[in-house]
N, C-alpha and C positions, 0 to 999 in steps of 0.2 A: 855398418861402420862401427868398428870396435876400437878405434883409435883416432886421434885427430890428425887428419892428412895434412901433408904440406900444401901451400897454396898452388904449387906447380901441378899438382894432380887434379885440381878442380877448376883451373882457370880456362879461359877460351884461348886455345893456342893460335899462333900465327895471325894476330890481328891485322886488319888493314891499317895502313899508317899514311900520314901526310908529311911533306917536307915543310920546314918553316917558310920556304920561299914560294910554296904553292899559294894560288889565290884562294880567297875565302869561298869564291864560287865554285871552284873545283872540290874543295874540301866539303862544301854543302852538297854538291852532286853526289859525291861518294857516300856521305852519310844517308841521303835519301835512297839511293840505289840499293844500299845493303842494310837499311833500317838500323842505323847505328846511332848511338848517342854520345859515344866517346871515341876519339881517334888519337893514338899515340902521335907525338910530333917528333920528327928527327931532323937533325942537321947532317945531312949525309948519312953515315950509319950510327951517329951519336944521338942517343935519346936526350931530348931536351924538354919535354913537357907533354901536355895533353890538351886537346882541343874538345870542347863539349858543345852539344847542340845549343845550350844556353848561351855559351860564348858567342856563337854565330848569330843567334837571334838578337842579342844585344847590339853586336857590331852592325847589324843591317837595320837597326832602328834609326830612322832619319832624325829623330829628335836628339840624338846623342851628339850630333855635330861632327861625326867622323867623316872621313873622305867617302865619296860614293863606293858602293859595294864592289864595283868592278875595278876599283883601285886599291882595295884592301888585300892584305896578304895574311897568311896563318901567323907569321911572326907578330903581326899587330894586335892579335886578339888572343892567343893561346895562353894557357896557364903554365908558367915556367916552373913553379914549385909543386909539381905533380907528386903524388905518393908513389914512390918506386920502391919495390921490395924484391928480395931474392926469392928464387922459386922454392927454396927449401924452408922458408919461413912457415911456422904452423898457421893453419887456417884460423884458429880462434884468436891469435894475436892480430892477424890482418882484420878480421871482423871487428874485434874490439876497438882498434884504432879508427877504422872507417866509421863506426857507430858514434865513438866519442867525439870525433872531429867532424862529423857530417861530410865525409869524403865520398865522392860518387863513383870512384874507380881507382883501382891499384894497377900500376903498370908492372908487370912481372919480368925480371931479368934473370939471367944465368951467365955467370962469368962477364957481367957488365953488358950483355947483349939482351935486347928485348925478345922475349919468347912467348909473351901472352899478355892478356888483360883480365882483370877480375872486376865484375860490376855487380850491382844488386840483382840483376838478372841471373847471374851465375849463382849467387846465394840462394835465390828462390828455387832454382833447379836442384841444388844440393838439398835443400830443406824438403822439397816434395819427394825426392827420391828416398831420403831417409825415413820420412813419415810412411811412405809405402812399404818400405822394407820393415818397419815396426808393426804396420797394421795392414797386411795384405787383404785385398778385396776377395771375399769368398765367392762372390757371384760373377766376378769379371767386370762388374760395373762399379766404378769409383764414386758414383753419385749417391749420396746417402738419402 
């Protein structure tokens, strides 16, 4: 890597999404099935926020006094003020903001449409790929 790439080149493209009117049980099932921690939330085709596994865990906590989980919908528990960024934004700016504000994901758009998601797992992938390009293994075994 000899330049700072745009976030669009390192994001996870075409993320799974949920609709704000979906049940939390359906959203949880999607997260479990695909081992996800973040789901973009849409109202039709309009991006409105993000649902996290933490949001779901809190919503399903019986001590919070919320309606039973089979009566809860994504609209009741998602984060409406998600970090949304254009795909052309430089990676370093996105990482800086995510770090400074303890943001768990960035929803990536192009021309106002959702095109991807960027999470700490994507950042880890980029870092290990970069480290391996700087320090290639001579033996083919990456364990020191």
